[in-house]
Backbone of each chain as ProteinMPNN parsed JSONL, in Angstrom:
{"seq_chain_A": "MESAFTDGRIDVDALVRSVASDEHGAICTFVGTARRHSDGKEVRELRYEAYVPMAEASIADIVAAARERWPQARVAARHRLGVCPLGEVSVAVVAAAPHRDEAFAACRFVIDTLKADAPIWKQEVFRDGTAWVGDPRSFRAGPAAGRSP", "coords_chain_A": {"N_chain_A": [[120.894, 26.048, 224.502], [124.068, 26.967, 223.171], [125.936, 29.902, 224.121], [125.977, 32.814, 222.045], [128.076, 34.401, 222.376], [131.461, 35.216, 223.322], [134.167, 35.926, 225.512], [136.727, 35.523, 224.856], [139.094, 34.139, 222.483], [137.644, 33.119, 219.381], [136.763, 29.898, 218.517], [136.999, 28.825, 215.539], [137.187, 26.447, 214.131], [135.895, 24.64, 215.809], [133.343, 25.671, 215.668], [132.732, 25.185, 213.008], [132.759, 22.39, 213.074], [130.506, 22.027, 214.592], [128.35, 22.314, 212.908], [128.732, 20.54, 210.898], [128.026, 17.616, 208.941], [127.504, 14.331, 207.534], [125.554, 14.599, 205.698], [125.713, 17.072, 204.696], [127.193, 18.615, 202.177], [128.529, 20.959, 201.775], [130.168, 23.593, 203.351], [130.054, 26.828, 204.401], [132.053, 29.437, 205.539], [132.151, 32.461, 207.276], [134.42, 34.808, 208.389], [135.03, 37.485, 210.42], [137.489, 39.908, 211.018], [139.628, 41.914, 213.151], [140.483, 44.975, 211.874], [143.308, 46.942, 210.835], [143.164, 49.511, 209.74], [140.888, 52.245, 209.592], [138.952, 54.257, 207.766], [141.297, 55.574, 207.015], [142.544, 56.044, 209.42], [144.728, 54.838, 211.986], [144.067, 51.941, 213.715], [144.233, 50.676, 216.998], [143.138, 48.659, 218.568], [140.062, 46.789, 218.797], [137.012, 47.181, 220.591], [134.27, 45.462, 221.875], [130.836, 45.618, 222.787], [127.694, 44.368, 224.03], [124.119, 44.202, 224.25], [123.469, 41.818, 225.971], [121.386, 39.77, 226.628], [119.308, 40.518, 224.857], [120.639, 40.486, 222.429], [121.409, 37.827, 222.24], [118.89, 36.676, 221.865], [118.202, 37.936, 219.502], [120.11, 36.926, 217.695], [119.449, 34.239, 217.828], [116.916, 34.382, 216.677], [117.633, 35.153, 214.086], [119.1, 32.958, 213.217], [117.055, 31.076, 213.294], [115.394, 32.131, 211.328], [117.001, 31.76, 209.11], [117.03, 28.994, 208.996], [114.4, 28.529, 208.378], [114.247, 29.586, 205.859], [116.178, 28.198, 204.428], [115.729, 25.155, 204.668], [117.29, 22.861, 204.837], [119.69, 23.666, 205.76], [122.286, 24.08, 208.221], [123.149, 26.322, 210.657], [125.417, 28.455, 212.482], [126.56, 30.934, 214.798], [129.06, 33.058, 216.192], [130.151, 35.592, 218.377], [132.642, 37.876, 219.416], [133.257, 39.512, 222.548], [134.306, 42.433, 224.411], [137.817, 43.244, 224.437], [139.251, 43.058, 221.222], [142.038, 42.092, 219.721], [144.082, 43.367, 216.985], [143.721, 41.717, 213.876], [142.664, 39.458, 214.996], [139.831, 37.217, 215.351], [136.642, 38.595, 215.243], [134.046, 37.96, 214.749], [132.252, 35.044, 213.739], [130.595, 33.118, 211.323], [128.999, 30.178, 210.397], [127.76, 28.037, 207.883], [126.208, 25.154, 206.95], [125.207, 23.056, 204.299], [123.431, 20.888, 202.01], [124.365, 21.519, 199.425], [126.505, 23.967, 197.79], [125.309, 26.451, 197.036], [123.133, 27.021, 198.78], [124.563, 27.054, 201.154], [126.335, 29.25, 200.896], [124.423, 31.296, 200.582], [122.912, 31.187, 202.967], [124.867, 31.718, 204.865], [125.669, 34.303, 204.182], [123.26, 35.683, 204.547], [122.938, 35.42, 207.341], [125.214, 36.763, 208.45], [124.893, 39.341, 207.369], [122.392, 40.124, 208.396], [122.789, 39.908, 211.114], [124.697, 41.949, 211.486], [123.141, 44.185, 210.968], [120.986, 44.111, 212.749], [121.444, 42.975, 215.341], [121.889, 43.897, 218.738], [124.758, 45.005, 219.161], [127.861, 46.582, 219.714], [130.658, 48.319, 218.365], [133.769, 49.635, 219.237], [136.299, 51.668, 218.08], [139.664, 51.878, 218.862], [142.013, 54.333, 218.926], [145.336, 55.778, 218.705], [145.052, 58.276, 219.777], [142.54, 58.48, 220.901], [139.062, 57.386, 220.938], [136.376, 55.836, 219.096], [132.951, 55.226, 218.622], [131.415, 52.991, 216.441], [128.732, 53.169, 214.154], [126.138, 51.737, 212.365], [124.289, 53.239, 209.873], [122.166, 51.885, 208.811], [121.066, 50.498, 210.815], [118.872, 48.307, 212.583], [117.111, 48.018, 210.482], [115.074, 46.347, 209.89], [113.39, 46.913, 211.824], [111.248, 49.238, 213.657], [111.396, 52.099, 212.083], [110.223, 54.508, 212.625], [110.466, 54.802, 215.281], [112.814, 55.937, 215.852], [115.17, 58.194, 217.261], [116.928, 61.26, 217.511]], "CA_chain_A": [[121.729, 26.431, 223.36], [125.309, 27.629, 223.557], [125.901, 31.349, 223.942], [126.539, 33.348, 220.808], [129.154, 35.338, 222.735], [132.611, 34.754, 224.084], [135.1, 37.001, 225.855], [138.074, 35.172, 224.395], [139.216, 33.813, 221.07], [136.59, 32.286, 218.8], [137.291, 28.662, 217.939], [136.267, 28.686, 214.276], [137.124, 25.018, 213.769], [134.841, 24.004, 216.618], [132.063, 26.138, 215.139], [132.521, 24.42, 211.768], [132.397, 21.006, 213.433], [129.169, 21.998, 215.19], [127.308, 22.256, 211.868], [129.108, 19.564, 209.868], [127.47, 16.265, 208.992], [127.753, 13.697, 206.238], [124.483, 14.978, 204.771], [125.975, 18.442, 204.257], [128.406, 18.55, 201.371], [129.126, 22.286, 201.622], [130.171, 24.424, 204.556], [130.569, 28.165, 204.116], [132.467, 30.11, 206.773], [132.54, 33.872, 207.219], [135.183, 35.216, 209.568], [135.362, 38.903, 210.454], [138.656, 40.124, 211.881], [139.886, 43.309, 213.515], [141.292, 45.588, 210.812], [144.206, 47.98, 211.341], [142.843, 50.867, 209.286], [139.496, 52.628, 209.492], [138.901, 55.602, 207.18], [142.626, 56.174, 206.998], [143.14, 56.155, 210.756], [145.285, 53.576, 212.459], [143.345, 51.377, 214.859], [145.104, 49.875, 217.876], [142.37, 47.46, 218.912], [138.618, 47.004, 218.822], [136.302, 46.732, 221.795], [132.863, 45.178, 221.575], [129.879, 45.372, 223.865], [126.379, 43.948, 223.538], [122.991, 44.044, 225.18], [123.626, 40.377, 225.759], [120.172, 38.938, 226.518], [118.562, 40.847, 223.634], [121.449, 40.07, 221.28], [121.29, 36.361, 222.144], [117.583, 36.398, 221.271], [118.24, 38.423, 218.128], [120.877, 35.974, 216.88], [118.641, 33.013, 217.739], [115.867, 34.654, 215.677], [118.255, 35.181, 212.755], [119.409, 31.563, 212.89], [115.771, 30.417, 213.017], [114.921, 32.621, 210.023], [117.817, 31.098, 208.08], [116.574, 27.593, 208.889], [113.112, 28.53, 207.708], [114.46, 29.901, 204.451], [116.964, 27.1, 203.844], [115.397, 24.139, 205.671], [118.31, 21.822, 204.98], [120.945, 24.26, 206.243], [122.577, 24.2, 209.658], [123.984, 27.515, 210.789], [125.82, 28.847, 213.83], [127.284, 32.208, 214.82], [129.723, 33.387, 217.458], [130.697, 36.955, 218.37], [133.517, 38.168, 220.544], [132.992, 40.741, 223.314], [135.504, 42.944, 225.072], [138.904, 43.645, 223.539], [139.625, 42.162, 220.12], [143.282, 42.6, 219.14], [144.156, 43.412, 215.522], [143.946, 40.453, 213.191], [141.938, 38.342, 215.597], [138.462, 37.041, 214.872], [135.607, 39.266, 216.045], [132.766, 37.274, 214.511], [132.315, 33.919, 212.804], [129.318, 32.506, 210.951], [129.185, 28.981, 209.565], [126.511, 27.497, 207.337], [126.37, 23.889, 206.238], [124.036, 22.699, 203.502], [123.773, 19.806, 201.092], [125.109, 22.05, 198.284], [127.138, 25.241, 198.142], [124.48, 27.643, 196.849], [122.416, 27.305, 200.028], [125.527, 27.362, 202.216], [126.758, 30.653, 200.713], [123.289, 32.205, 200.79], [122.545, 31.223, 204.386], [125.965, 32.366, 205.586], [125.586, 35.739, 203.888], [122.058, 36.198, 205.213], [123.137, 35.501, 208.792], [126.151, 37.833, 208.842], [124.319, 40.652, 207.016], [121.294, 40.452, 209.305], [123.402, 40.126, 212.435], [125.331, 43.269, 211.532], [122.137, 45.251, 210.926], [119.908, 44.014, 213.738], [121.784, 42.535, 216.707], [122.397, 45.016, 219.55], [126.187, 44.831, 219.432], [128.534, 47.833, 219.352], [132.111, 48.252, 218.189], [134.513, 50.875, 219.475], [137.667, 51.661, 217.558], [140.602, 52.542, 219.765], [143.142, 54.916, 218.198], [146.404, 56.259, 219.589], [144.672, 59.532, 220.423], [141.116, 58.546, 221.263], [138.222, 56.245, 220.606], [135.146, 56.193, 218.376], [131.94, 54.191, 218.435], [130.982, 52.841, 215.062], [127.293, 52.907, 214.112], [125.654, 51.538, 211.006], [123.035, 53.99, 209.69], [121.071, 50.983, 208.43], [120.721, 49.708, 211.998], [117.479, 47.969, 212.874], [116.318, 48.343, 209.287], [113.855, 45.534, 209.914], [112.58, 47.369, 212.956], [110.376, 50.39, 213.462], [112.188, 53.305, 211.845], [109.543, 55.671, 213.207], [110.812, 54.888, 216.691], [114.151, 56.502, 216.028], [115.278, 59.505, 217.888], [115.923, 62.299, 217.445]], "C_chain_A": [[122.956, 27.192, 223.845], [125.215, 29.124, 223.303], [126.501, 31.739, 222.6], [127.756, 34.218, 221.103], [130.278, 34.656, 223.499], [133.514, 35.951, 224.373], [136.507, 36.73, 225.32], [138.091, 34.879, 222.91], [138.069, 32.914, 220.617], [137.244, 31.071, 218.152], [136.481, 28.35, 216.673], [136.136, 27.212, 213.887], [136.008, 24.307, 214.533], [133.462, 24.407, 216.096], [131.72, 25.381, 213.849], [132.076, 22.998, 212.107], [130.959, 20.93, 213.954], [128.056, 21.934, 214.152], [127.57, 21.157, 210.837], [128.341, 18.256, 210.049], [127.702, 15.632, 207.624], [126.587, 13.882, 205.263], [124.729, 16.357, 204.154], [127.299, 18.465, 203.503], [129.097, 19.883, 201.181], [129.051, 23.019, 202.954], [130.813, 25.753, 204.191], [130.868, 28.849, 205.443], [132.747, 31.572, 206.478], [133.246, 34.21, 208.52], [135.483, 36.696, 209.437], [136.514, 39.1, 211.423], [138.877, 41.616, 212.119], [140.92, 43.907, 212.556], [142.088, 46.775, 211.361], [143.783, 49.386, 210.928], [141.336, 51.081, 209.158], [139.449, 54.068, 209.001], [140.248, 56.305, 207.28], [143.28, 56.33, 208.359], [143.645, 54.791, 211.215], [144.593, 53.146, 213.755], [144.324, 50.543, 215.687], [144.428, 48.573, 218.31], [140.9, 47.815, 218.801], [138.082, 46.532, 220.166], [134.834, 46.575, 221.433], [132.05, 45.099, 222.849], [128.543, 45.014, 223.247], [125.357, 44.067, 224.658], [122.739, 42.542, 225.138], [122.302, 39.613, 225.676], [119.367, 39.235, 225.251], [119.321, 40.366, 222.397], [121.418, 38.551, 221.114], [119.971, 36.005, 221.458], [117.567, 36.805, 219.803], [118.967, 37.42, 217.221], [120.118, 34.652, 216.749], [117.522, 33.185, 216.705], [116.429, 34.602, 214.255], [118.574, 33.757, 212.29], [118.119, 30.813, 212.538], [115.231, 30.848, 211.657], [115.7, 31.966, 208.892], [117.353, 29.657, 207.889], [115.241, 27.506, 208.166], [113.29, 28.716, 206.194], [115.222, 28.8, 203.716], [116.842, 25.917, 204.795], [116.482, 23.076, 205.858], [119.616, 22.365, 205.557], [121.055, 24.17, 207.761], [123.523, 25.38, 209.815], [124.307, 27.776, 212.259], [126.624, 30.134, 213.733], [127.908, 32.422, 216.187], [130.332, 34.784, 217.334], [131.543, 37.178, 219.606], [133.065, 39.449, 221.237], [134.268, 41.157, 224.034], [136.556, 43.302, 224.036], [139.131, 42.586, 222.476], [140.895, 42.73, 219.483], [143.26, 42.54, 217.619], [144.42, 42.025, 214.96], [143.18, 39.289, 213.782], [140.464, 38.356, 215.177], [137.476, 37.736, 215.809], [134.257, 38.573, 215.895], [132.99, 36.121, 213.539], [130.908, 33.386, 212.581], [129.627, 31.293, 210.09], [127.814, 28.491, 209.109], [126.833, 26.235, 206.551], [125.078, 23.578, 205.506], [124.429, 21.551, 202.578], [124.64, 20.288, 199.921], [125.529, 23.498, 198.554], [126.247, 26.468, 197.983], [123.748, 28.018, 198.133], [123.387, 27.69, 201.139], [125.991, 28.814, 202.112], [125.61, 31.597, 201.066], [122.936, 32.314, 202.266], [123.616, 31.944, 205.194], [125.886, 33.881, 205.413], [124.386, 36.376, 204.593], [122.323, 36.394, 206.707], [124.099, 36.638, 209.151], [125.561, 39.206, 208.517], [123.24, 41.063, 208.017], [121.826, 40.707, 210.71], [123.993, 41.54, 212.531], [124.301, 44.396, 211.59], [121.231, 45.259, 212.151], [120.329, 43.646, 215.155], [122.36, 43.7, 217.497], [123.815, 44.745, 220.063], [126.874, 46.103, 218.946], [130.04, 47.651, 219.344], [132.713, 49.624, 218.45], [135.911, 50.71, 218.905], [138.535, 52.455, 218.512], [141.799, 53.005, 218.939], [144.215, 55.331, 219.205], [145.908, 57.452, 220.417], [143.178, 59.606, 220.737], [140.373, 57.288, 220.839], [137.009, 56.737, 219.827], [134.221, 54.99, 218.319], [131.535, 54.176, 216.983], [129.48, 52.577, 215.101], [126.83, 52.809, 212.678], [124.337, 52.285, 210.828], [121.867, 53.105, 209.271], [120.594, 50.15, 209.616], [119.223, 49.497, 212.132], [116.582, 48.244, 211.675], [115.029, 47.528, 209.258], [112.898, 46.019, 210.993], [111.829, 48.645, 212.635], [111.159, 51.693, 213.315], [111.561, 54.517, 212.511], [109.884, 55.835, 214.685], [112.147, 55.556, 216.924], [114.108, 57.896, 216.615], [116.698, 59.991, 217.692], [115.216, 62.28, 216.087]], "O_chain_A": [[122.889, 27.96, 224.804], [124.512, 29.568, 222.395], [127.408, 31.082, 222.089], [128.398, 34.718, 220.18], [130.079, 33.671, 224.21], [133.608, 36.876, 223.567], [137.366, 37.612, 225.335], [137.212, 35.316, 222.168], [137.589, 32.065, 221.368], [138.162, 31.202, 217.342], [135.434, 27.706, 216.726], [135.1, 26.786, 213.376], [135.277, 23.487, 213.978], [132.533, 23.6, 216.079], [130.574, 24.989, 213.63], [131.14, 22.469, 211.508], [130.279, 19.918, 213.788], [126.934, 21.542, 214.474], [126.715, 20.879, 209.996], [128.047, 17.846, 211.172], [128.057, 16.321, 206.668], [126.627, 13.383, 204.138], [124.045, 16.758, 203.212], [128.374, 18.353, 204.093], [130.127, 19.96, 200.512], [128.003, 23.059, 203.598], [131.955, 25.806, 203.735], [130.042, 28.843, 206.356], [133.486, 31.896, 205.549], [132.741, 33.937, 209.609], [136.111, 37.125, 208.469], [136.522, 38.532, 212.515], [138.374, 42.461, 211.379], [142.048, 43.43, 212.439], [141.616, 47.512, 212.226], [144.01, 50.345, 211.665], [140.609, 50.211, 208.679], [139.849, 54.989, 209.713], [140.318, 57.493, 207.594], [144.449, 56.708, 208.445], [143.079, 53.748, 210.886], [144.547, 53.884, 214.739], [145.138, 49.799, 215.141], [145.069, 47.527, 218.405], [140.534, 48.988, 218.722], [138.62, 45.616, 220.788], [134.237, 47.431, 220.78], [132.513, 44.58, 223.865], [128.285, 45.318, 222.082], [125.69, 44.037, 225.843], [121.906, 42.058, 224.372], [122.11, 38.861, 224.72], [118.81, 38.324, 224.639], [118.716, 39.895, 221.434], [121.402, 38.044, 219.993], [119.933, 35.144, 220.579], [116.993, 36.111, 218.963], [118.502, 37.108, 216.125], [120.139, 34.02, 215.693], [117.214, 32.26, 215.952], [115.791, 34.079, 213.341], [118.351, 33.4, 211.133], [118.093, 30.015, 211.601], [114.676, 30.035, 210.918], [115.138, 31.654, 207.842], [117.29, 29.159, 206.765], [114.974, 26.55, 207.438], [112.599, 28.104, 205.379], [114.954, 28.506, 202.55], [117.721, 25.687, 205.625], [116.576, 22.464, 206.922], [120.546, 21.6, 205.814], [120.056, 24.182, 208.48], [124.576, 25.429, 209.179], [123.568, 27.371, 213.156], [127.283, 30.398, 212.727], [127.354, 32.018, 217.209], [130.947, 35.117, 216.321], [131.204, 36.729, 220.701], [132.551, 40.363, 220.591], [135.18, 40.356, 224.24], [136.229, 43.626, 222.894], [139.197, 41.392, 222.766], [140.835, 43.74, 218.782], [142.511, 41.758, 217.032], [145.228, 41.262, 215.49], [143.053, 38.242, 213.146], [139.936, 39.368, 214.716], [137.477, 37.496, 217.016], [133.43, 38.599, 216.806], [133.816, 36.212, 212.63], [130.132, 33.224, 213.523], [130.428, 31.375, 209.158], [126.841, 28.532, 209.861], [127.629, 26.253, 205.612], [123.987, 23.807, 206.027], [125.613, 21.276, 202.386], [125.536, 19.573, 199.472], [124.98, 24.164, 199.432], [126.41, 27.438, 198.723], [123.738, 29.182, 198.532], [123.08, 28.546, 201.968], [126.035, 29.528, 203.114], [125.811, 32.586, 201.77], [122.688, 33.412, 202.764], [123.296, 32.701, 206.111], [126.018, 34.638, 206.375], [124.487, 37.464, 205.159], [121.966, 37.43, 207.268], [123.818, 37.404, 210.073], [125.71, 40.14, 209.305], [123.184, 42.22, 208.434], [121.364, 41.612, 211.405], [123.81, 42.233, 213.532], [124.554, 45.441, 212.19], [120.754, 46.321, 212.551], [119.615, 43.985, 216.099], [123.224, 44.42, 216.996], [124.035, 44.327, 221.2], [126.521, 46.644, 217.898], [130.617, 46.947, 220.173], [132.229, 50.638, 217.949], [136.613, 49.745, 219.205], [138.186, 53.563, 218.919], [142.507, 52.199, 218.335], [144.009, 55.24, 220.415], [146.278, 57.623, 221.578], [142.62, 60.699, 220.827], [140.964, 56.283, 220.443], [136.657, 57.914, 219.892], [134.647, 53.878, 218.008], [131.335, 55.224, 216.369], [128.999, 51.85, 215.971], [127.097, 53.697, 211.867], [123.371, 52.012, 211.54], [120.711, 53.517, 209.362], [119.814, 49.212, 209.451], [118.42, 50.382, 211.838], [115.432, 48.653, 211.832], [114.024, 47.95, 208.685], [111.747, 45.59, 211.062], [111.781, 49.08, 211.484], [111.536, 52.313, 214.309], [112.262, 55.444, 212.916], [109.622, 56.884, 215.273], [112.569, 55.726, 218.068], [113.142, 58.645, 216.471], [117.614, 59.169, 217.708], [114.326, 63.094, 215.844]]}, "seq_chain_B": "MLLFAGLRERAGRDELVLDGLPAGATVEQALAQARARVPGLDTVAFVVARNRRLLPGADGRRAALAEGDELALLPPVSGG", "coords_chain_B": {"N_chain_B": [[116.758, 51.932, 233.358], [118.597, 50.898, 230.655], [121.779, 51.67, 229.281], [123.852, 51.952, 226.411], [127.054, 51.707, 224.738], [127.949, 54.657, 223.065], [126.028, 56.163, 224.401], [126.138, 55.166, 226.971], [128.699, 55.986, 227.672], [128.353, 58.741, 227.545], [126.576, 59.197, 229.599], [128.056, 58.289, 231.686], [127.549, 56.007, 233.069], [126.031, 52.717, 233.155], [123.419, 52.288, 233.624], [120.34, 53.809, 234.365], [118.432, 54.482, 237.136], [115.139, 55.009, 237.229], [113.179, 57.207, 238.976], [110.338, 58.292, 240.877], [108.488, 58.352, 238.89], [105.127, 58.689, 237.905], [102.36, 56.42, 238.572], [101.337, 54.557, 235.779], [102.881, 55.971, 234.046], [104.367, 56.935, 230.915], [106.479, 55.564, 228.291], [107.604, 57.726, 227.007], [107.61, 59.628, 229.045], [109.477, 58.489, 230.739], [111.683, 58.725, 229.111], [111.907, 61.479, 229.065], [112.711, 62.011, 231.655], [115.187, 60.758, 231.597], [116.492, 62.346, 229.71], [116.646, 64.705, 231.116], [118.438, 64.038, 233.052], [120.721, 63.203, 231.772], [122.711, 65.147, 230.166], [122.728, 66.119, 226.77], [121.844, 63.75, 225.784], [120.284, 63.339, 223.517], [122.042, 63.87, 221.499], [123.102, 61.635, 220.538], [121.897, 59.3, 218.306], [119.193, 57.04, 218.843], [117.333, 53.972, 219.355], [114.504, 52.673, 221.13], [114.25, 49.968, 223.338], [111.909, 47.821, 224.823], [111.609, 45.622, 227.366], [113.383, 44.018, 225.949], [112.549, 44.094, 223.337], [112.25, 45.897, 220.304], [110.704, 49.05, 220.342], [107.63, 49.815, 218.786], [107.77, 52.487, 217.259], [106.17, 55.758, 217.526], [103.744, 55.121, 218.78], [104.499, 53.147, 220.541], [105.994, 54.589, 222.333], [104.109, 56.055, 223.613], [102.917, 54.275, 225.181], [101.879, 52.917, 228.337], [104.013, 52.27, 231.097], [104.856, 49.255, 232.845], [105.278, 47.94, 236.151], [108.589, 46.988, 236.757], [109.321, 46.811, 234.107], [111.815, 46.588, 231.588], [113.699, 48.988, 230.197], [115.677, 50.004, 227.421], [118.169, 51.942, 225.806], [119.242, 52.081, 222.566], [121.933, 52.76, 220.607], [122.905, 53.279, 217.093], [123.875, 50.203, 215.66], [126.835, 48.073, 215.478], [127.898, 45.513, 215.099], [129.996, 42.668, 214.247]], "CA_chain_B": [[116.946, 52.123, 231.918], [119.956, 50.484, 230.307], [122.437, 52.52, 228.281], [124.948, 51.233, 225.769], [128.019, 52.322, 223.824], [128.154, 56.091, 223.23], [125.103, 56.692, 225.413], [126.688, 54.766, 228.27], [129.827, 56.869, 227.962], [127.87, 60.109, 227.772], [125.942, 59.231, 230.919], [129.016, 57.894, 232.711], [127.02, 54.838, 233.777], [125.339, 51.839, 232.203], [122.016, 52.12, 233.983], [119.679, 54.882, 235.108], [117.249, 54.034, 237.872], [114.166, 56.094, 237.106], [112.318, 57.217, 240.159], [109.349, 59.361, 240.918], [107.535, 58.321, 237.77], [103.787, 58.369, 238.401], [101.744, 55.178, 238.069], [100.804, 54.75, 234.432], [103.781, 56.814, 233.246], [104.638, 56.371, 229.589], [107.879, 55.475, 227.875], [108.029, 59.094, 226.708], [107.921, 60.29, 230.317], [110.75, 57.93, 231.193], [112.726, 59.344, 228.277], [112.059, 62.874, 229.494], [113.548, 62.016, 232.864], [116.559, 60.41, 231.184], [117.065, 63.529, 229.05], [116.942, 65.705, 232.151], [119.573, 63.586, 233.867], [121.911, 62.98, 230.938], [122.803, 66.236, 229.186], [123.221, 65.705, 225.464], [121.384, 62.395, 225.442], [119.762, 63.293, 222.15], [123.071, 64.071, 220.469], [123.351, 60.295, 219.995], [120.638, 58.689, 217.846], [118.938, 55.747, 219.489], [115.994, 53.398, 219.383], [114.161, 52.224, 222.48], [113.762, 48.597, 223.499], [111.175, 47.576, 226.059], [111.68, 44.18, 227.63], [114.229, 43.387, 224.918], [111.914, 44.189, 222.016], [112.228, 47.269, 219.815], [109.382, 49.666, 220.444], [107.085, 50.189, 217.485], [107.568, 53.895, 216.936], [105.556, 56.724, 218.427], [102.711, 54.47, 219.583], [105.188, 52.443, 221.618], [106.456, 55.553, 223.338], [102.949, 56.559, 224.368], [102.374, 53.173, 225.99], [102.146, 53.008, 229.77], [104.982, 51.308, 231.611], [104.423, 48.389, 233.942], [106.314, 47.731, 237.16], [109.596, 45.996, 236.385], [109.694, 46.864, 232.685], [113.221, 46.901, 231.311], [113.888, 49.859, 229.035], [117.073, 50.152, 227.009], [118.389, 52.852, 224.687], [120.207, 51.407, 221.694], [122.475, 53.551, 219.499], [123.118, 52.485, 215.884], [124.706, 49.044, 216.013], [128.056, 47.879, 214.667], [128.49, 44.196, 215.315], [130.695, 42.065, 213.116]], "C_chain_B": [[118.41, 51.834, 231.583], [120.501, 51.349, 229.175], [123.633, 51.778, 227.708], [125.824, 52.172, 224.939], [128.158, 53.826, 224.1], [127.234, 56.716, 224.263], [125.596, 56.366, 226.819], [127.845, 55.699, 228.642], [129.36, 58.278, 228.278], [127.278, 60.241, 229.175], [126.938, 58.922, 232.04], [128.541, 56.718, 233.55], [126.239, 53.986, 232.787], [123.865, 51.644, 232.546], [121.528, 53.365, 234.717], [118.487, 54.267, 235.837], [116.272, 55.205, 237.88], [113.267, 56.079, 238.333], [111.362, 58.396, 240.092], [108.431, 59.39, 239.709], [106.164, 57.959, 238.313], [103.301, 57.03, 237.859], [101.154, 55.468, 236.698], [101.669, 55.658, 233.565], [104.103, 56.117, 231.931], [106.144, 56.276, 229.352], [108.413, 56.89, 227.617], [108.377, 59.86, 227.985], [109.23, 59.771, 230.903], [111.908, 58.543, 230.405], [112.977, 60.787, 228.7], [112.932, 62.952, 230.738], [115.011, 61.701, 232.514], [117.24, 61.616, 230.533], [117.468, 64.576, 230.081], [118.203, 65.322, 232.924], [120.847, 63.364, 233.075], [121.966, 64.08, 229.879], [123.356, 65.705, 227.864], [122.795, 64.319, 225.056], [120.974, 62.312, 223.975], [120.793, 63.65, 221.089], [123.483, 62.726, 219.864], [121.995, 59.728, 219.562], [120.426, 57.372, 218.578], [117.524, 55.263, 219.192], [115.766, 52.872, 220.796], [113.719, 50.763, 222.419], [113.051, 48.502, 224.841], [111.104, 46.07, 226.252], [112.3, 43.425, 226.453], [113.563, 43.278, 223.564], [111.962, 45.645, 221.586], [110.814, 47.816, 219.907], [108.887, 50.077, 219.063], [106.731, 51.67, 217.425], [106.849, 54.699, 217.998], [104.496, 56.075, 219.32], [103.351, 53.779, 220.791], [105.624, 53.393, 222.715], [105.31, 56.142, 224.153], [102.383, 55.498, 225.3], [102.767, 53.344, 227.451], [103.125, 51.913, 230.181], [104.346, 50.463, 232.703], [105.604, 48.223, 234.899], [107.301, 46.667, 236.667], [109.944, 45.956, 234.909], [111.174, 47.205, 232.551], [113.284, 47.736, 230.039], [115.366, 49.914, 228.705], [117.14, 51.093, 225.819], [119.531, 52.309, 223.851], [120.677, 52.34, 220.582], [122.609, 52.663, 218.245], [124.163, 51.393, 216.143], [125.893, 48.892, 215.067], [128.722, 46.55, 215.001], [129.237, 43.726, 214.076], [132.151, 42.457, 213.07]], "O_chain_B": [[119.328, 52.435, 232.142], [119.783, 51.709, 228.243], [124.338, 51.066, 228.423], [125.408, 53.248, 224.51], [128.448, 54.227, 225.227], [127.606, 57.684, 224.927], [125.487, 57.18, 227.735], [127.952, 56.142, 229.785], [129.899, 58.935, 229.169], [127.453, 61.258, 229.847], [126.695, 59.251, 233.201], [129.079, 56.465, 234.628], [125.835, 54.457, 231.723], [123.148, 50.925, 231.849], [122.221, 53.902, 235.582], [117.641, 53.613, 235.225], [116.544, 56.255, 238.463], [112.674, 55.056, 238.674], [111.566, 59.355, 239.347], [107.678, 60.346, 239.521], [106.041, 57.02, 239.1], [103.769, 56.562, 236.821], [100.541, 56.515, 236.49], [101.254, 56.07, 232.482], [104.111, 54.89, 231.839], [106.955, 56.824, 230.099], [109.549, 57.202, 227.974], [109.325, 60.646, 228.005], [109.997, 60.531, 231.493], [112.967, 58.838, 230.958], [114.114, 61.258, 228.693], [113.78, 63.835, 230.865], [115.939, 62.296, 233.062], [118.418, 61.876, 230.775], [118.492, 65.245, 229.941], [118.941, 66.19, 233.39], [121.937, 63.338, 233.647], [121.346, 63.963, 228.822], [124.322, 64.943, 227.841], [123.319, 63.763, 224.091], [121.28, 61.34, 223.285], [120.461, 63.727, 219.906], [124.129, 62.678, 218.817], [121.057, 59.682, 220.358], [121.388, 56.671, 218.893], [116.643, 56.042, 218.829], [116.711, 52.654, 221.555], [112.924, 50.373, 221.564], [113.518, 49.025, 225.852], [110.597, 45.343, 225.398], [111.826, 42.371, 226.03], [113.963, 42.462, 222.734], [111.742, 46.539, 222.403], [109.847, 47.125, 219.587], [109.647, 50.626, 218.264], [105.567, 52.057, 217.525], [106.898, 54.389, 219.188], [104.364, 56.44, 220.488], [102.824, 53.817, 221.903], [105.622, 53.036, 223.893], [105.519, 56.663, 225.249], [101.491, 55.771, 226.103], [103.846, 53.848, 227.764], [103.073, 50.788, 229.684], [103.422, 50.898, 233.391], [106.765, 48.349, 234.51], [106.902, 45.591, 236.221], [110.778, 45.151, 234.494], [111.71, 48.012, 233.311], [112.966, 47.261, 228.949], [116.212, 49.875, 229.599], [116.285, 51.055, 224.933], [120.639, 52.101, 224.345], [119.891, 52.678, 219.697], [122.446, 51.445, 218.325], [125.197, 51.639, 216.764], [125.942, 49.503, 214.0], [129.94, 46.469, 215.164], [129.122, 44.312, 213.0], [132.877, 42.029, 212.173]]}, "name": "protein", "num_of_chains": 2, "seq": "MESAFTDGRIDVDALVRSVASDEHGAICTFVGTARRHSDGKEVRELRYEAYVPMAEASIADIVAAARERWPQARVAARHRLGVCPLGEVSVAVVAAAPHRDEAFAACRFVIDTLKADAPIWKQEVFRDGTAWVGDPRSFRAGPAAGRSPMLLFAGLRERAGRDELVLDGLPAGATVEQALAQARARVPGLDTVAFVVARNRRLLPGADGRRAALAEGDELALLPPVSGG"}
């Protein structure tokens, strides 16, 4: 299976083509891009890192869960690592299904679960410093009792 | 022990090689050594992964390590 990660630009069209077929009349695409403002501060660029082998497995699990839930859907996800300039794509999820309801639902499930569970981290780079972003809902499907401190 | 994001920056490295752990040492003992070597480790929240699986809470931390286990400390994530 192709890696879920790339160090360069994400080819969204290629990702769409990878799930398209003449049995799937609906394709839903979610594209996340690097935003200039974060809590009122001006961001210069984003930097991403991942625990790649675990994140690859995590995304494969999420894709498998989507297929189980929407058996007719075909889904794929790609995430950028390293520097992501403003306005460029940091993540893309595509979901193809016979009809749009399943395509929207599968696409939403994959991006929401990826954001909560995949070991990927975003750093915002400002003019005067940097900050790691962390979602307090991280690993919500995992063992909360294992958290520290 | 692999470190990521804010923990990696705090430690100034992306991996700690734990040594001198006794045979049958637990995950908790490995964490104690990491805390001793990385001041302020616990100022960043994290979960522990063992061999790329999240540890199931306190029981997981009491489990004995095996030779070659890969431990990783994962701060709150922010993909997307």
